[in-house]
N, C-alpha and C positions, 0 to 999 in steps of 0.2 A: 506492498501500500505505499502511499506516493507521504510525504509528509505537507504536503500543499494542502492548505483548507479548501476542500471541496467544493464550500456554498461560497463565489467569488463575484467578480462583477462576469463573470461567463452567462451568469443568468442574466443578464440585462443584454450581451452581446444577443443570446440565442434567442431572446423577444426580439429584440429587431431584423434575426434572421428569417424569425419563421411569424413573426404575428403584427408584420406590421408597427404602427405608431402602437406604443403601449401605453394601450388609453385604459385606467385602472376599472375595474368593472365597477367600481362604485363614484367614480367619476360625480357619475349626473344623478345621482343618489342626495335626497333633501340630507343637509345634516341639522337633525334635533338641536333646537337651544339645550345648554345646560341646566341639568332641575336643580330648583333652588336648594340649600339648604334649611330642611325644618328645622326650627329653632322655636324652643317651648315660649309659651305667651308669658312665661312668669319672667322671664329674663327678659324679656323684650322692653325697649324706652317705651315710655308712653308721650301721646301727645298731649296737648292743653286740653282737650277734652276727657280725658284719662282713659282713653283707645289705646291698645296697642298698634304698633307699625302692623302686627297682622290680621288687624282686622281692616285695616285700610285698603282703600279699592287696589287689587294685584297690579302691579307695572308690568306694562306690554312686554313682551319677551324679546330676541333679537328676530326682525324674519328670519323666516327659512329661505335658505338659499339654494341656488344649484349651481353647479360648476359643471361649464360646458365641457364640451368633447373638443370646440375648438381651442376651449383655453388649454385643455391638456397636451391636446395637439401639438400646440405652437411650443408652448413649454418645451418637452421631448425633444423637437424640432432641432430647438436651441443651443440644448446641454447636448447635441451632435457637430454646433455651430464648427467645431475645429478639424473634426472627420473629413477624410477625404470624399470628395463628392460620391465615388462609388459607395462610403459605406451610406452615406446621408440619403442615398434612393434605398437602403433597405427599408428605411421606416416607414417605405410608404407602402399601404397593405394592400395585398390583391381583393380580387373577390371574396376569398374565401376567410381572410379575413375582415374583409370589412360586415360580411355577413354574421361572424363570428363578435365582432365587437358591436355590431347592431342588436344583438339580441342576449347580450351576455353570456353568450356561448349553449344557451337555448331556443338553438334552431329551430323552426317547426320541420315536420317530415319529410316536404318534397323540397324546402331548402336541403336538408341533409341529405337527403338522395344526389342532388344536385351538386353537392360537394364533393361525393364519394366518387359519383361519373366523373365528374373534372379531376380529380386527385391522382385516379388511379392511372387515368392517361398520363400521368409525369413519372411513370414508377419504371426505371429501367431495371430486368433482371439479367445478370451475367451471363454472356454470350456463350459462354463455355459448359452452363447448366449448372453449373457446380455455385451453391449456397451455404455452404462451409468452410471455413478456413482454420486456422488453427488459434487452439484455445487459448495456450498458452499466450499468445499475442493480444487476443481477446481479450484475456483479463487485465493487462495493462490497458489499455485504450478504455478497458469499463473502470479504471481507478486514474487516469488521465483527467485533471479536469482543465490544462491549458487551451491555447487557442481563442479564437472568437474576439478579440480586441485588435480596436485598429491602431494600435501601439505595440504589438507584436513586431517581431522579427520575422522577416521574411521566411526564414528557414523554421519557423514555429509549427510545430508538429498538432496539430489539436486531437484533442482525445473526444471521448465520447459523454466522460462525468457522469455516468449512466451509476454510480453510488449515491448522489447527488438525490435520487428520487426515488430508486429501488435495492431494495434487499438483495443478493446475488448470494456469493458462494455463504455459506454459512458460519465459516469461519473469519469472516471480516463483521466486524461490531460496529463498524462506524459507518451507517445509511440513511439517507431519507427516505420518509414516508406519503410522499405527494404520488409515489404512484405506486400498483400494488409489490409486495412482494414476488421475486422471481427465483428461487430458490426453489430446486428439484421443477427447475421449467421445463428442458427434456423430457427427463424421467415420466414426470404427470401426463404429458403428453403422447408418450410412448415412439417417443422421436418419430414418428408420421412426417411422411413428406407433405402432405396438403398443412400441417402445423407449421412446419419447418415455410413452406411457401408463405405463409399467413405472417409467422414473426417476421421476414425476410420486410415485405409490406410493411407491416409495420413501421420500423425501424427506419427504411427508404421513404417514405411518407405515410406518418401518421394519419393525416387526414383521410388517406385515401380509406381508412380501414373504422376508425372513429372523427365524424364532424367535429370540429372546435376540440379536439386533442390541448390537451398542455403538453407532449411529447414533441421537439422538434422534428422539421423534415429532415433527417439526416444527407438520405441521398438526394432528395430533390432540391435541398440546397446550396448540397454540395460541400456541406460541409467534413461526412468523413468521404472517403474513398470505399471504390467497389471493396477491396481490398480489405478495409478496417469492420467495414460492415463485414462482410464473409467469416472475419476472425471473431466479431461479438456471436455472431448468431453460433460460433463451435462453442463460445466460453458459454452459451445456451444449451446447444442440443448435444454437444458431445458426450459419450457417456461416462466420457475421463475428468471431463470437469468437473472444480470442486464445486460448480454448481450442481450439480447431480449427485454427488455422493451424502 
């Protein structure tokens, strides 16, 4: 396991790669006023008429307001102001992310179907037909949280940062819980070809399987190479992988 903290600015970069403008799902929700602190009448100062302030007419609370999507997008764009132009284009949402942002990831069935049909066309399977690589290399990729920042050196190798969201090898004690546990992943699925192809599709382009998924589109957006995806697949499905022990 690398000593690098897995939860890093990579999360922001992956959001830029996969989710367009990072419009927080709570961005345009009403912000409720802070509740008043309850105070005993016995300790309330009295008015000239002998009534406590608690008996007086309540002071109107601050008006509830909304933060517009345009304001949030403008702020996010400003934070990328020093990034190269190619990076600034990455925060522009595609049709899929526009729909997910609009419906806060709870898209109607017809739009969900449209997303999957659109995204599956972006999935490219290996020309050699092989979906599994080297599980040992895959273990390193899963543990690597580097890459995804415009300040990276040109020779920086991107990692999958898989443990930031998933439990994988049982021996690893540091993992996130945003995604489901992947322990015994291949074993539980009997290592079938259909499950292997489905998992490859999910890693390559999560939106082709689960509309508005939180998972990055690693292959479609070119964040991981085909060989890297194969190696991560082997980490999940090779019977000798610690994931399946």
